C-alpha positions in Angstrom: 97.5 93.4 101.6 95.0 93.9 104.4 97.5 95.8 106.5 97.4 98.7 104.0 93.9 98.2 102.6 92.6 101.6 103.8 95.6 103.4 102.4 95.0 101.6 99.1 91.4 102.9 99.0 93.0 106.4 99.2 95.8 106.2 96.7 95.0 103.1 94.7 97.0 100.0 94.0 99.5 101.8 91.8 100.1 104.4 94.5 100.7 101.6 97.0 103.3 100.0 94.7 105.0 103.4 94.3 105.4 103.7 98.0 106.5 100.1 98.4 109.3 100.6 95.9 110.5 103.9 97.4 113.6 104.4 99.5 113.3 107.1 102.1 116.1 108.2 104.5 115.2 109.8 107.9 118.1 111.6 109.6 117.4 112.2 113.3 115.0 110.1 115.4 113.9 112.6 117.9 110.4 113.9 118.4 110.1 115.0 114.8 112.0 112.2 113.1 110.5 109.3 115.1 107.0 110.5 114.1 108.0 110.9 110.5 109.5 107.5 110.2 106.6 105.8 111.9 104.1 107.6 109.6 106.2 106.5 106.5 106.2 102.9 107.8 102.4 103.0 108.3 102.0 104.5 104.8 103.7 101.5 103.3 107.1 102.9 102.3 109.1 99.8 101.3 112.6 100.8 102.4 113.5 103.1 105.3 117.0 104.2 106.0 117.4 105.5 109.6 120.3 107.5 110.9 120.9 108.5 114.5 123.8 108.0 116.9 121.9 108.6 120.1 120.3 106.4 122.7 116.8 106.7 124.2 116.8 108.6 127.5 114.1 109.3 130.1 113.8 112.9 129.0 112.7 111.7 125.5 109.6 110.0 126.8 107.5 113.2 126.8 107.5 113.5 122.9 109.3 110.7 121.1 107.3 107.7 119.8 110.2 105.3 120.2 110.8 106.4 123.8 109.2 104.1 126.3 110.3 102.8 129.8 111.2 99.6 128.0 113.5 101.3 125.4 115.4 103.6 127.7 119.1 103.1 127.1 118.7 101.4 123.7 120.0 102.9 120.5 117.3 104.9 118.8 118.0 103.1 115.5 117.4 99.8 117.2 114.2 100.9 118.9 112.9 102.5 115.7 113.8 99.5 113.5 112.0 97.1 115.9 108.9 99.3 115.8 108.9 99.6 112.0 109.2 95.9 111.6 106.3 95.4 114.1 104.2 97.7 111.9 105.3 96.2 108.6 107.4 93.0 108.7 108.0 93.4 104.9 109.6 96.9 105.3 113.4 96.8 104.6 115.1 98.8 107.4 118.7 100.0 107.0 120.1 101.4 110.2 123.1 103.6 110.7 123.7 104.3 114.4 126.1 107.2 113.7 126.3 110.9 113.9 125.9 112.2 110.3 128.8 114.2 109.0 130.5 114.8 105.7 133.2 112.1 106.2 130.7 109.3 106.7 127.9 110.2 104.3 129.3 108.0 101.6 128.2 105.0 103.7 124.6 106.1 103.7 124.4 107.3 100.1 125.8 104.2 98.5 122.2 103.2 97.7 119.8 105.2 95.7 117.6 107.3 98.0 114.4 108.7 96.6 113.7 111.2 99.4 115.5 112.5 102.5 113.8 113.6 105.7 116.1 116.0 107.7 115.1 116.0 111.4 118.7 116.6 112.6 119.0 119.1 115.5 122.7 119.9 115.0 123.1 123.0 112.9 126.4 121.9 111.3 125.2 118.4 110.4 121.9 119.8 109.1 123.6 122.2 106.8 125.9 119.5 105.5 123.0 117.2 104.8 120.9 119.9 103.1 123.9 120.9 100.9 124.6 117.2 100.1 121.1 116.7 98.8 120.9 120.1 97.1 124.1 119.6 95.1 123.1 116.1 94.1 119.5 116.8 93.4 118.1 114.5 96.0 114.7 115.6 97.2 114.8 116.7 100.8 112.3 118.1 103.4 114.1 119.8 106.3 112.6 120.4 109.8 113.1 123.8 111.3 112.6 124.5 115.1 109.9 122.5 117.0 111.1 123.3 120.5 109.6 125.9 122.8 106.4 125.9 120.9 102.8 125.0 122.0 100.6 125.2 118.8 101.0 122.4 116.4 98.5 123.9 114.0 101.0 126.6 112.9 103.4 124.2 111.1 103.5 124.8 107.4 105.6 123.8 104.4 107.7 126.5 102.7 110.8 127.1 100.8 113.7 128.0 103.1 113.6 131.5 101.5 110.1 132.0 102.8 110.6 131.0 106.4 110.4 133.6 109.1 110.1 134.1 112.9 111.7 130.7 113.7 115.2 131.2 115.2 116.6 128.0 113.7 115.3 128.8 110.3 117.0 132.2 110.5 120.4 130.6 111.3 119.9 127.9 108.5 119.0 130.6 105.9 122.1 132.7 106.8 124.5 129.7 106.8 123.1 128.3 103.5 123.5 131.7 101.9 127.2 131.5 102.8 127.2 128.2 100.8 125.6 129.8 97.8 122.1 128.3 98.5 119.2 130.8 98.8 116.2 128.8 97.6 115.2 125.4 96.5 115.1 123.7 99.9 111.7 122.6 101.1 111.1 123.0 104.9 108.5 122.5 107.6 108.5 125.4 110.0 106.3 127.2 112.5 105.8 131.0 112.6 104.8 130.7 116.2 107.0 132.8 118.5 108.9 130.5 120.8 107.9 130.4 124.5 110.5 132.1 126.6 112.1 129.7 129.1 115.1 129.7 131.4 117.9 128.1 129.3 118.6 124.6 130.3 121.6 122.5 129.5 121.9 118.9 128.6 125.3 117.3 127.9 126.8 120.7 128.0 124.6 122.4 125.4 121.5 124.5 125.6 118.3 122.5 124.9 114.7 123.8 124.2 111.6 122.8 126.1 109.2 120.5 124.4 105.7 119.0 124.7 104.1 115.8 123.4 101.9 117.2 120.7 104.2 119.6 118.8 107.3 117.8 117.4 105.3 114.8 116.2 103.0 117.2 114.3 106.0 118.5 112.3 107.1 114.9 111.7 103.6 113.9 110.4 103.5 116.9 108.1 107.0 116.0 106.7 105.8 112.4 106.1 102.7 113.8 104.3 104.9 115.9 102.0 107.2 112.9 101.2 104.3 110.6 100.4 102.5 113.1 98.2 105.6 113.9 96.3 106.4 110.3 95.8 102.9 109.6 94.5 103.1 112.6 92.1 106.0 111.0 90.3 
């Protein structure tokens, strides 16, 4: 297929078939998740499960690939699905426009999922998803904090037990420990110290600052981990 010919040169025909037969779920379609899902689509992943309850807003335009003047107000899952199908019409897209939580995860995990990308920004939902995958031996890569940072080159992959400096990672480590999980969770995190800003609120909660080139870098790194792990099977 000419669409993926240059990818095939890199990973071979068998590698391309592996990706085409894979099912990858991306939870959260913000700056990190939108970049990850697009990279996976452009890599030739055959089935993408996308989960997000939110709609595109003007404040998303500075960093989210799915956020355009033409998509403001639309469900993020709709905007992402349209973009994925425009990239690869043969990609099977399964959309769940909902907020992930324990009482609805059975809807999503009815199909076999080969890999989970966690780009959720809600701590409780993130913890529940990580635990769900950990207990059921579903491979997962989890994004730590990408807000209030300026240097995309500092993102690295590490086990949750090896993360440091990142405020979100510190919270996730502590909360997972309470659930009996101390290691065995792959993450993407940055040791860059967050830029100090005046706390802003959106929809009643504190939100970090962000810039165009940081969250997508984390998403691309996550997609790279997923693709390499799938090819290694």
